[in-house]
N, C-alpha and C positions, 0 to 999 in steps of 0.2 A: 504494500500500500504506500502510495506517495505521501511523504511527510513534508509539511510546510514549516519553515523556520525563518524567522527574521534575524538576520545577522547584523549587528551594529559594531562598527569598527571606528575607534577614535585614537588620535595621537598626533604627533608632530608631522606636518605635511612634507612630503618629498616625492620626487618623481618615481613612478613605478609601483606605488602601493596598490592601486586598484587593479593593475595588471597582475600582480602577484596573487592577490586574493581570488580574482576571477579565474586565474589559471588552475588553481587548486580545485575549484568547483567544476571546471571543464573536464578535468581528469576523471571525475566521478559521474559525468553525464547529467549534471544538475541543470534544471531549467530556471531562468531568472524571470520571475513574475513582476518584479518591481525593483527599481534601483534609483537611488538619489545620493548626491554628494554635495557637501558644502565645505567651504574653507573660510575660517574666520581667524584673522591674525595669525596666519601660518599654522593653524590647528585644523586637522582634517576630521570630518564626521561623515562616514560612509554607511549607508544602509542598503541591504540587499534582502529581498524577500525571495527565498530559494525554495524550489520544489525538488526535493530529493527523491529520486525514483526508487521503487521497491527493490530493484536489483542491487542498489548500492546500500551499504551499511551506513546509516545516518551517523552512528557514533564515530565511525572511521572518518567520515567526511568532516565532521565538526572538529575532531581531534587534529586532522591535518591543517585545517584553517587556523586552529588555536596555536599550533606549533609555528606555522609560518608568521602569524601575527606577532608572536613572541620574538622571533628572529628579527622582525622589522621594527621592534620597539613599540608595538601598538597594543592597545587594549581591545578586547573583543567580548561581546555578550551575545548569547543565543536565547531567543524567545520563541517557543512553539506557537503556531498559529492554527486555530481550528478551521476546518472547512466552512463552518457556518460564519465565522468572523471574516474569512476571505470573501465569501459570496456577498456579505453585507457591504464590504468595501467595494466590490465590483459594481453593485447596484448604485453606488453613489456617483458613478462617472457621468451620469446624464444630468446631474444637477447644474443649475446656472452658476457661472463663475463671474466674479467681479474683481476689479483691481482697485485697491485703496492706496492713494499716493499721499504721503505725509511730507510736506515741504516747510522749511524754515531756514533761518540763518544758521542756527544750531538746534539740534534736537535733544530735548531733555527727556529723562525717563518718564516724567508725568504724562507727556504727550503720547508716548507708546502705551502707557498703562491705560489711559482713557480711551484711546482708539480701540485697543484690543478688548477692553471691557464692553464696548458697544457691540463689537463683533460677536463676542460670546453671548451677550444678552439676546441677540437675534438668532442664536443657534447656528451660526456659520462656523465652518472649519477653516483654519488658516493652513493652506498647503505649503506656502513658501513665503519667506521674507528676504528681500534683497536690498542692499544699499546701492543706490544708483549714483550718488555723488562720490567724488574722489576723496582721497585721504587728506586729512587736514593736520598740519604740523602744530604741535603744542608750543614750539619755541619761536616760530616765525609768524608774526602777526600778519594777517591778510585782511584786506578790505573786501566788503561785499562777498563774504563767504556764502556758500550754498550747501545745504544738507537735504538729503532726500532718502526716504525709505519707502519701499513698495511692498505691499502685502497682496498676495494672491489668495482669495477666499472663495469658498464653495458652499452653496446652499441657497435656499429660497429666502428672500428678504423683502421687506417693505421699503423700497428704495426712497420714497419721499420721507418717511420717518427717519431712516438712517441719515439721509442728507441733512435734515434739520438738526439731528443730534450732533453730527460732525461739525456743522456750522457753529453750534453753540460752543463746542470745544475749541474751534479755531478762534472764535472771538475771545474766549476766556484766556487762552494761552498765547495768542499772537502767532499762530501757525496757519498753514493752509492744508486742507484735507480734501482731496478729489476722490470721487467715487464713480467708477465707470463699469459698464458691462465689459467683460473680457470676451469679445466676440471677434469674428474675422475682420470687421470694419475698423476696429481699434488698430489693427496692424496694417491697414491699407488706406490710411488717410492720404489725400493727394492735393487738397486745396485748402489754403489758410487765408481767411479774409479778416482784415484788421480795420477797426475804427482808427482814425488818425489822431485827433486832438485828445490829449490826456491818455492816449494809449501808445501809439508809435512815438509821439513826442510829448514832453512834459510841459505842455502849454495848451491854451485855447487860442488858436490863431485869431479868431474874431476879436478876442480881448486885446491882442497885440495890435491889431489894426485900429481898434477903437482908441487905444492909448495914443497911437500916432495921430489920430484924428481929433484928439482932445475930448473924447466922449467915453472915456474908459469906465467911469463909475456907473453911468447909465447902462452900458452894454453888459458889464459884469453882473449887475443885479438881474438882468433878464436871463443871461446865460445860466446862472446858478439855479434859478427857478425852473428853467427848462430841463436842466440835467437832473433835477430832483423829481421830475415828472409832474410838476405843478402847473405847467403851461403846455399848450399844444405846440409841438415843435415848429410847424410851418409858420404859424402866426408869430411866435417869438422870434423865429429866424428872420422873417421879413421886417419885424420891428428893429432888430439889431442892424441888419444890413442898411436899412433906411438911414440910420444914424451915421453911417460912413460916407454919406453923400459929400462930395467935394474933396475927398482925400486924393492926393496925387499918387498915381500909379507907380511912380519910380521908387516909392518907399518899400514896395513889396519885396524886392530882391534883398534888401538889407534885413528885413524881418525874417525871410526864409533862411538866410545864412546864420542867423542867431538862434534859430529854433533848437532847443535842447532835445536830442534824441534820447528816448527812454533807455534806462539801464537794460542791457541784455538784448536790445533790438537788433543791433548789427550782428551779434554772435548768433542769434536765433535765425535770422534771415539768411545769413551766409551758410549755415548748416542745412536749412530747409532747401535751399537751392542745390547744394551738393547732394542731397538725398533725393532729389527729383520732384520736390513739391512745387506747385504753382502758388503764387502769393498775389493778394489783391488788397488795395485800399478801398474801402467803402465808407465814405465820409460825408457828414453833413457840413463839412468845411468847404474849402475852395480848391479847385483844380490846380491853380498856380502852385500852391504849396504841396499838393499831392504829387504833382509831376516832379517837383524839386526832390522830394523824398524818394520817388521812384528812381531817379537817376543816382541819388546818393546811396541807396540801399540795394538796388537791383530788384525792384518789385515788378511783377509782370503786368498787372492791371491797375488802373486808377479810375474810380468813379466818384466825383464830387460835384460841387456847384460851381458854375461859371460866373465869376464876378463881372458884371457889365461895366464897360468903360467907354467914355466918349472923349476924344481928344486927350487921352492919357489921364482922365479924371474919373474917379469912381462915381457912378450915377446913383448909387443907393438901391440898385436892383440886381437880380441875377437873371440869367437867361436859361431857358430850358426847364425841364422838370426838376423840382427841388428834391434832393436826396434826403428823405426823412426815414423814420424807422421802417415803415412799410416798404419803401423803395429799396432799402438795404436788403431786406428779405427777398424781394423780387430779384435783385441783382445776384444774390447768392445762388438762387435757383438757376438763373440764366447761365452763370459761370459754370456751375456743376454740369449743366446740359452741354455747354460748349466744350468742356473738358472730357465729356463722356463718362462721368462718374455719378454715383448715387449721392444723395444728400448725406447719408451716413458716413461718407468718406470726406466730408468737409469739416472744417474747424472755423469758428467765428470768435473773435476777440474784441471786447469793447468795454467801456466803463459807464455809459450813460443809459438813461431810460429809453432813448431812441435806438439803442443797440439790442434791446430785449427781443424784438421780433426775429432778428437773424440769429441771436444766441439760442432761441428756442427751437429753431428748425435745423440747426447744424448738427452733425453727428457728435461733435464735441463743442459745446458752447462754454466760453470762459469769460467770466467777469473779471477784468484786470484792474486792480486798485480802484475798485468801483464804489459808487455810493451805496449806502445800506440797502436801499430799495432794490438795486440791481443785484447785489450779492444774494439777497434773500430769494430772488426770483430766478436766478441763473442756476444751472445744475452744478457748475464748478466755478471756483474763484481762485485767483492768485493775488495776494496782497503783500506778502512778505518778501518775495524775490523779484528779480527783473523778468522781462519778457522771456528770456531764455529758460526760465523755469518750465515753460510749455514743453520743452524737449523731454523733461522727466515724465510728463503726463502721456507722452507718446511712447514711453518705455525705454528711451535712450539713456545710456550711462555716460558719465563724463569721459570715460576712456574712448567712447565712440565719436566724440564731438571735436570738431576743429575749433581751436582757440582763436 
C-alpha cells in the first residue's frame, strides 16, 4: 500500500541540497505529490509530500533521507499523511485565490499581524508569503525606501468586507493594502491609463495657470470643491477656465518645465515600456501639458482638453468635448478596443472624484494619494509610496525592475 509522508527539511542554504534529497527519493521510485521551497536569510525550508510505493520499504527510504540530510548538515522531520487528509487538500484546489499586497516605507510586525488576522477571520488559507522589495541596509540610510510583502491566499471571501477592513488598517497604521483576485488577467495587464494632475505630476496645472493669471485663490477654491466631489466637474471646469481669460500663451512653456513629476513616475513608466505595456494620459487638464509629459516620459496616448487661444491669448474657453469622468471611462474602453485587449487587462490610476468612473471599470483601479472619498470608493489605493509602487501590485520584484 502506498504511504504518504510529508518530509520537511531545514538548514543553512547551499547549492545542491534539493538535488541530493530528491535523488534519494528517485532511487526508491517515490512519486512527488507536492513540493515547495523557501529561502529566508540564507536559511532553507524545503517541503516534499512523497508517495512511497508499496514495493519500497518506507523505513528504508526515510532512513536514507535522514542519513543524507545529516551529511549535509540539515534537519529533517517526517509526518505521515492520511489518504483522507490528502483528498481534502486536493479538493481545495478549485477555491478562489487572491493576492494581498502590503506596501509601506517600512513594514512593522503590527501590520503583518493585523492583515493576517483579517485573513484568518475570513477563513482563508495563506499559501505563500513573498517579499517583493529589495534588501535594505541597516547602516546606510536611504531616502524614499520601499517595502512590500505579498500574500497568496485561498478560499471564499466577502471581498467588499475585507477591503473595508484592510482600508481601516491602512488608515490606522499609515500603510497600503491591495486586495486582488489572482486570476489570469492579473498576469496579463497590457494598458495603464493615468490621470495627470496630482497623479503623474505633483500639481494642479489649472492652479499654476491661475497663479500666473492672478486669479489663483478663486480657481483653487473651485478646484478643491470639484476634487472632493462637491461640484459637477464640467460646470466647475468651465468656471475655472473662464477665469484664465487674457492670460498670455507664452507662459505655458515655463509652467510645463517647472511641473514636478511625481515620485516613482519615471521609474514606473520606463519599466512599463520595457515590459511591453501601453500607457495613456486621460486628463481633465490640458493637452499642452499632457503632450509635454508624453515627450518627457515616453507615454503612448494623451487625451485632455484643448485650451483655446486667439492671437496667443487664452480666451477662457476650451475646444472640443470636455474630458470629464464619464469621458475618461469612455476613452479607457476605446483604448482597450484599439489595443485588442479586455477591460480586465487595463489599469487606471487617479486621485480625484472624476477618476472614479475609469477606476471602477478597469481591471485594476488604483486611487493614488487620493482624497478620502476616492480611497473609500476605489478597490485599491496607494498613498505611502510613489507611483512605482504599482509595479508591486503587478507582482514584480525589485530585482526584476530597471532602476
